[in-house]
VEXPAMI-583391 format. One record per residue: residue number from 0; residue in one letter; x, y, z of N, C-alpha, C in turn. Coordinates in steps of 0.02 Angstrom, whole numbers, always signed. Example, Ala and Ser with C-alpha at 12.3 -4.5 7.8 and 13.67 -1.06 7.14 Angstrom:
BEGIN
num = 0 residu = a n.east = +660 n.north = -284 n.up = +390 ca.east = +615 ca.north = -225 ca.up = +390 c.east = +660 c.north = -165 c.up = +390 $
num = 1 residu = s n.east = +642 n.north = -112 n.up = +354 ca.east = +684 ca.north = -53 ca.up = +357 c.east = +645 c.north = +2 c.up = +394 $
***
This chain:
BEGIN
num = 0 residu = m n.east = +2578 n.north = +16338 n.up = +830 ca.east = +2509 ca.north = +16323 ca.up = +818 c.east = +2502 c.north = +16267 c.up = +766 $
num = 1 residu = g n.east = +2554 n.north = +16251 n.up = +730 ca.east = +2551 ca.north = +16198 ca.up = +680 c.east = +2516 c.north = +16218 c.up = +616 $
num = 2 residu = i n.east = +2512 n.north = +16283 n.up = +603 ca.east = +2478 ca.north = +16308 ca.up = +542 c.east = +2531 c.north = +16324 c.up = +490 $
num = 3 residu = t n.east = +2520 n.north = +16300 n.up = +430 ca.east = +2564 ca.north = +16316 ca.up = +373 c.east = +2526 c.north = +16364 c.up = +328 $
num = 4 residu = t n.east = +2558 n.north = +16420 n.up = +313 ca.east = +2528 ca.north = +16471 ca.up = +270 c.east = +2563 c.north = +16472 c.up = +203 $
num = 5 residu = t n.east = +2524 n.north = +16471 n.up = +150 ca.east = +2552 ca.north = +16478 ca.up = +83 c.east = +2522 c.north = +16540 c.up = +50 $
num = 6 residu = v n.east = +2565 n.north = +16577 n.up = +16 ca.east = +2543 ca.north = +16637 ca.up = -19 c.east = +2562 c.north = +16627 c.up = -92 $
num = 7 residu = e n.east = +2513 n.north = +16636 n.up = -136 ca.east = +2526 ca.north = +16628 ca.up = -207 c.east = +2484 c.north = +16678 c.up = -247 $
num = 8 residu = r n.east = +2507 n.north = +16691 n.up = -307 ca.east = +2470 ca.north = +16736 ca.up = -351 c.east = +2430 c.north = +16694 c.up = -401 $
num = 9 residu = v n.east = +2364 n.north = +16706 n.up = -402 ca.east = +2319 ca.north = +16669 ca.up = -446 c.east = +2278 c.north = +16720 c.up = -485 $
num = 10 residu = d n.east = +2284 n.north = +16719 n.up = -550 ca.east = +2246 ca.north = +16765 ca.up = -593 c.east = +2255 c.north = +16838 c.up = -573 $
num = 11 residu = g n.east = +2315 n.north = +16857 n.up = -556 ca.east = +2329 ca.north = +16926 ca.up = -537 c.east = +2308 c.north = +16945 c.up = -467 $
num = 12 residu = r n.east = +2285 n.north = +16897 n.up = -428 ca.east = +2264 ca.north = +16910 ca.up = -359 c.east = +2306 c.north = +16869 c.up = -311 $
num = 13 residu = v n.east = +2312 n.north = +16891 n.up = -250 ca.east = +2350 ca.north = +16853 ca.up = -200 c.east = +2302 c.north = +16807 c.up = -163 $
num = 14 residu = r n.east = +2322 n.north = +16744 n.up = -160 ca.east = +2282 ca.north = +16694 ca.up = -124 c.east = +2323 c.north = +16669 c.up = -65 $
num = 15 residu = i n.east = +2293 n.north = +16672 n.up = -6 ca.east = +2325 ca.north = +16648 ca.up = +55 c.east = +2290 c.north = +16584 c.up = +77 $
num = 16 residu = g n.east = +2328 n.north = +16531 n.up = +84 ca.east = +2300 ca.north = +16467 ca.up = +106 c.east = +2330 c.north = +16446 c.up = +172 $
num = 17 residu = k n.east = +2289 n.north = +16415 n.up = +213 ca.east = +2313 ca.north = +16391 ca.up = +278 c.east = +2295 c.north = +16318 c.up = +286 $
num = 18 residu = t n.east = +2343 n.north = +16278 n.up = +307 ca.east = +2331 ca.north = +16207 ca.up = +320 c.east = +2357 c.north = +16190 c.up = +389 $
num = 19 residu = y n.east = +2330 n.north = +16137 n.up = +417 ca.east = +2352 ca.north = +16115 ca.up = +484 c.east = +2339 c.north = +16041 c.up = +490 $
num = 20 residu = d n.east = +2374 n.north = +16010 n.up = +537 ca.east = +2364 ca.north = +15939 ca.up = +552 c.east = +2314 c.north = +15934 c.up = +608 $
num = 21 residu = a n.east = +2254 n.north = +15911 n.up = +593 ca.east = +2201 ca.north = +15908 ca.up = +642 c.east = +2202 c.north = +15842 c.up = +682 $
num = 22 residu = e n.east = +2243 n.north = +15794 n.up = +661 ca.east = +2241 ca.north = +15728 ca.up = +693 c.east = +2249 c.north = +15730 c.up = +769 $
num = 23 residu = p n.east = +2297 n.north = +15767 n.up = +798 ca.east = +2301 ca.north = +15769 ca.up = +871 c.east = +2238 c.north = +15795 c.up = +905 $
num = 24 residu = m n.east = +2206 n.north = +15845 n.up = +874 ca.east = +2145 ca.north = +15873 ca.up = +902 c.east = +2087 c.north = +15823 c.up = +898 $
num = 25 residu = l n.east = +2085 n.north = +15785 n.up = +843 ca.east = +2032 ca.north = +15736 ca.up = +834 c.east = +2039 c.north = +15679 c.up = +884 $
num = 26 residu = i n.east = +2100 n.north = +15658 n.up = +897 ca.east = +2112 ca.north = +15605 ca.up = +947 c.east = +2091 c.north = +15629 c.up = +1016 $
num = 27 residu = e n.east = +2110 n.north = +15690 n.up = +1034 ca.east = +2092 ca.north = +15718 ca.up = +1099 c.east = +2016 c.north = +15726 c.up = +1106 $
num = 28 residu = a n.east = +1983 n.north = +15747 n.up = +1052 ca.east = +1911 ca.north = +15756 ca.up = +1054 c.east = +1875 c.north = +15689 c.up = +1062 $
num = 29 residu = a n.east = +1900 n.north = +15637 n.up = +1028 ca.east = +1869 ca.north = +15571 ca.up = +1034 c.east = +1875 c.north = +15545 c.up = +1106 $
num = 30 residu = a n.east = +1933 n.north = +15555 n.up = +1137 ca.east = +1943 ca.north = +15534 ca.up = +1206 c.east = +1898 c.north = +15573 c.up = +1253 $
num = 31 residu = a n.east = +1890 n.north = +15638 n.up = +1241 ca.east = +1847 ca.north = +15680 ca.up = +1283 c.east = +1774 c.north = +15659 c.up = +1276 $
num = 32 residu = r n.east = +1751 n.north = +15644 n.up = +1214 ca.east = +1682 ca.north = +15621 ca.up = +1204 c.east = +1670 c.north = +15557 c.up = +1243 $
num = 33 residu = a n.east = +1717 n.north = +15511 n.up = +1241 ca.east = +1709 ca.north = +15448 ca.up = +1278 c.east = +1708 c.north = +15460 c.up = +1353 $
num = 34 residu = a n.east = +1750 n.north = +15506 n.up = +1377 ca.east = +1754 ca.north = +15519 ca.up = +1449 c.east = +1692 c.north = +15556 c.up = +1475 $
num = 35 residu = t n.east = +1659 n.north = +15596 n.up = +1433 ca.east = +1602 ca.north = +15635 ca.up = +1457 c.east = +1535 c.north = +15605 c.up = +1436 $
num = 36 residu = d n.east = +1535 n.north = +15547 n.up = +1405 ca.east = +1474 ca.north = +15516 ca.up = +1382 c.east = +1425 c.north = +15505 c.up = +1441 $
num = 37 residu = g n.east = +1364 n.north = +15529 n.up = +1433 ca.east = +1314 ca.north = +15522 ca.up = +1485 c.east = +1313 c.north = +15577 c.up = +1536 $
num = 38 residu = e n.east = +1362 n.north = +15622 n.up = +1536 ca.east = +1363 ca.north = +15677 ca.up = +1584 c.east = +1312 c.north = +15729 c.up = +1565 $
num = 39 residu = r n.east = +1295 n.north = +15771 n.up = +1614 ca.east = +1246 ca.north = +15824 ca.up = +1604 c.east = +1280 c.north = +15889 c.up = +1586 $
num = 40 residu = w n.east = +1240 n.north = +15935 n.up = +1557 ca.east = +1266 ca.north = +16002 ca.up = +1544 c.east = +1283 c.north = +16036 c.up = +1609 $
num = 41 residu = g n.east = +1329 n.north = +16081 n.up = +1608 ca.east = +1347 ca.north = +16121 ca.up = +1666 c.east = +1381 c.north = +16185 c.up = +1643 $
num = 42 residu = e n.east = +1391 n.north = +16230 n.up = +1689 ca.east = +1425 ca.north = +16292 ca.up = +1671 c.east = +1496 c.north = +16278 c.up = +1652 $
num = 43 residu = f n.east = +1520 n.north = +16317 n.up = +1605 ca.east = +1589 ca.north = +16313 ca.up = +1581 c.east = +1606 c.north = +16245 c.up = +1550 $
num = 44 residu = r n.east = +1557 n.north = +16211 n.up = +1522 ca.east = +1568 ca.north = +16147 ca.up = +1489 c.east = +1604 c.north = +16160 c.up = +1423 $
num = 45 residu = k n.east = +1659 n.north = +16126 n.up = +1414 ca.east = +1694 ca.north = +16130 ca.up = +1350 c.east = +1660 c.north = +16081 c.up = +1303 $
num = 46 residu = v n.east = +1633 n.north = +16107 n.up = +1248 ca.east = +1595 ca.north = +16064 ca.up = +1203 c.east = +1633 c.north = +16047 c.up = +1139 $
num = 47 residu = g n.east = +1688 n.north = +16080 n.up = +1126 ca.east = +1725 ca.north = +16064 ca.up = +1066 c.east = +1788 c.north = +16106 c.up = +1060 $
num = 48 residu = e n.east = +1824 n.north = +16091 n.up = +1008 ca.east = +1887 ca.north = +16127 ca.up = +995 c.east = +1886 c.north = +16150 c.up = +923 $
num = 49 residu = v n.east = +1902 n.north = +16213 n.up = +913 ca.east = +1903 ca.north = +16242 ca.up = +846 c.east = +1976 c.north = +16259 c.up = +830 $
num = 50 residu = p n.east = +2005 n.north = +16231 n.up = +777 ca.east = +2074 ca.north = +16246 ca.up = +760 c.east = +2086 c.north = +16321 c.up = +748 $
num = 51 residu = m n.east = +2145 n.north = +16343 n.up = +765 ca.east = +2161 ca.north = +16415 ca.up = +759 c.east = +2152 c.north = +16440 c.up = +687 $
num = 52 residu = a n.east = +2169 n.north = +16400 n.up = +638 ca.east = +2160 ca.north = +16421 ca.up = +568 c.east = +2086 c.north = +16434 c.up = +553 $
num = 53 residu = e n.east = +2042 n.north = +16394 n.up = +583 ca.east = +1970 ca.north = +16405 ca.up = +573 c.east = +1947 c.north = +16467 c.up = +611 $
num = 54 residu = l n.east = +1974 n.north = +16478 n.up = +671 ca.east = +1956 ca.north = +16538 ca.up = +708 c.east = +1975 c.north = +16601 c.up = +670 $
num = 55 residu = a n.east = +2030 n.north = +16599 n.up = +635 ca.east = +2051 ca.north = +16657 ca.up = +595 c.east = +1999 c.north = +16675 c.up = +543 $
num = 56 residu = t n.east = +1965 n.north = +16625 n.up = +514 ca.east = +1913 ca.north = +16640 ca.up = +465 c.east = +1853 c.north = +16673 c.up = +498 $
num = 57 residu = f n.east = +1838 n.north = +16655 n.up = +560 ca.east = +1784 ca.north = +16687 ca.up = +596 c.east = +1798 c.north = +16762 c.up = +605 $
num = 58 residu = y n.east = +1860 n.north = +16778 n.up = +622 ca.east = +1878 ca.north = +16848 ca.up = +632 c.east = +1876 c.north = +16888 c.up = +567 $
num = 59 residu = r n.east = +1889 n.north = +16856 n.up = +510 ca.east = +1888 ca.north = +16891 ca.up = +446 c.east = +1818 c.north = +16899 c.up = +418 $
num = 60 residu = q n.east = +1771 n.north = +16858 n.up = +439 ca.east = +1703 ca.north = +16860 ca.up = +413 c.east = +1661 c.north = +16912 c.up = +449 $
num = 61 residu = d n.east = +1608 n.north = +16932 n.up = +416 ca.east = +1561 ca.north = +16978 ca.up = +448 c.east = +1531 c.north = +16944 c.up = +509 $
num = 62 residu = g n.east = +1522 n.north = +16980 n.up = +562 ca.east = +1492 ca.north = +16952 ca.up = +622 c.east = +1544 c.north = +16931 c.up = +673 $
num = 63 residu = g n.east = +1605 n.north = +16920 n.up = +651 ca.east = +1659 ca.north = +16903 ca.up = +697 c.east = +1648 c.north = +16837 c.up = +733 $
num = 64 residu = l n.east = +1672 n.north = +16835 n.up = +793 ca.east = +1672 ca.north = +16774 ca.up = +833 c.east = +1619 c.north = +16778 c.up = +887 $
num = 65 residu = d n.east = +1575 n.north = +16728 n.up = +890 ca.east = +1527 ca.north = +16725 ca.up = +945 c.east = +1510 c.north = +16652 c.up = +959 $
num = 66 residu = n n.east = +1482 n.north = +16639 n.up = +1017 ca.east = +1469 ca.north = +16571 ca.up = +1039 c.east = +1421 c.north = +16533 c.up = +993 $
num = 67 residu = k n.east = +1372 n.north = +16568 n.up = +967 ca.east = +1322 ca.north = +16535 ca.up = +923 c.east = +1356 c.north = +16509 c.up = +860 $
num = 68 residu = r n.east = +1398 n.north = +16550 n.up = +829 ca.east = +1433 ca.north = +16528 ca.up = +768 c.east = +1483 c.north = +16473 c.up = +784 $
num = 69 residu = l n.east = +1516 n.north = +16477 n.up = +841 ca.east = +1564 ca.north = +16424 ca.up = +860 c.east = +1528 c.north = +16358 c.up = +870 $
num = 70 residu = l n.east = +1471 n.north = +16358 n.up = +904 ca.east = +1433 ca.north = +16297 ca.up = +915 c.east = +1408 c.north = +16269 c.up = +849 $
num = 71 residu = a n.east = +1387 n.north = +16312 n.up = +803 ca.east = +1366 ca.north = +16290 ca.up = +737 c.east = +1424 c.north = +16256 c.up = +700 $
num = 72 residu = w n.east = +1484 n.north = +16284 n.up = +708 ca.east = +1543 ca.north = +16254 ca.up = +675 c.east = +1557 c.north = +16185 c.up = +704 $
num = 73 residu = v n.east = +1554 n.north = +16179 n.up = +770 ca.east = +1566 ca.north = +16114 ca.up = +803 c.east = +1514 c.north = +16063 c.up = +780 $
num = 74 residu = r n.east = +1451 n.north = +16084 n.up = +775 ca.east = +1399 ca.north = +16039 ca.up = +752 c.east = +1409 c.north = +16018 c.up = +679 $
num = 75 residu = a n.east = +1436 n.north = +16062 n.up = +639 ca.east = +1449 ca.north = +16046 ca.up = +569 c.east = +1512 c.north = +16003 c.up = +562 $
num = 76 residu = n n.east = +1554 n.north = +16003 n.up = +613 ca.east = +1617 ca.north = +15964 ca.up = +613 c.east = +1619 c.north = +15922 c.up = +677 $
num = 77 residu = p n.east = +1575 n.north = +15872 n.up = +682 ca.east = +1565 ca.north = +15836 ca.up = +745 c.east = +1627 c.north = +15798 c.up = +772 $
num = 78 residu = l n.east = +1676 n.north = +15785 n.up = +730 ca.east = +1736 ca.north = +15751 ca.up = +756 c.east = +1776 c.north = +15796 c.up = +802 $
num = 79 residu = f n.east = +1764 n.north = +15861 n.up = +800 ca.east = +1797 ca.north = +15908 ca.up = +845 c.east = +1758 c.north = +15919 c.up = +910 $
num = 80 residu = c n.east = +1701 n.north = +15887 n.up = +916 ca.east = +1657 ca.north = +15894 ca.up = +975 c.east = +1686 c.north = +15855 c.up = +1034 $
num = 81 residu = w n.east = +1683 n.north = +15885 n.up = +1093 ca.east = +1707 ca.north = +15853 ca.up = +1155 c.east = +1649 c.north = +15825 c.up = +1197 $
num = 82 residu = f n.east = +1588 n.north = +15846 n.up = +1183 ca.east = +1531 ca.north = +15831 ca.up = +1225 c.east = +1472 c.north = +15814 c.up = +1181 $
num = 83 residu = n n.east = +1453 n.north = +15750 n.up = +1178 ca.east = +1403 ca.north = +15726 ca.up = +1131 c.east = +1337 c.north = +15764 c.up = +1134 $
num = 84 residu = k n.east = +1316 n.north = +15785 n.up = +1193 ca.east = +1251 ca.north = +15819 ca.up = +1199 c.east = +1251 c.north = +15886 c.up = +1162 $
num = 85 residu = a n.east = +1309 n.north = +15914 n.up = +1147 ca.east = +1313 ca.north = +15977 ca.up = +1110 c.east = +1293 c.north = +15967 c.up = +1037 $
num = 86 residu = l n.east = +1293 n.north = +15906 n.up = +1013 ca.east = +1276 ca.north = +15892 ca.up = +943 c.east = +1201 c.north = +15888 c.up = +932 $
num = 87 residu = k n.east = +1162 n.north = +15889 n.up = +985 ca.east = +1089 ca.north = +15882 ca.up = +979 c.east = +1054 c.north = +15948 c.up = +976 $
***
C-alpha cells in the first residue's frame, strides 16, 4: 500500500503516524480529470481516490465510512478528484 507507519512515545503516550507517497495517485487523478472533462454524471462514476491511510482515519472516527464523508474529503482535497463535476 506504500504506507509507512511510525510509532513513538510522546509525553507518556503512544503516537502512531502514517505517511504515504501520494504523487502516483495525483498523477493518475489529473489524467482522469482530463479524460472525463465535459462528461455527464452516470451510475458507478468514480469521482476520486482516497489514500488507504486516509481511509483508516475514517474507520477510527465516529460515523465510520460513508459516501457523503468520502465526497466531502475529495472536495476538500481536489487534486485527488477524478471527475471535475464532483467538485461543484
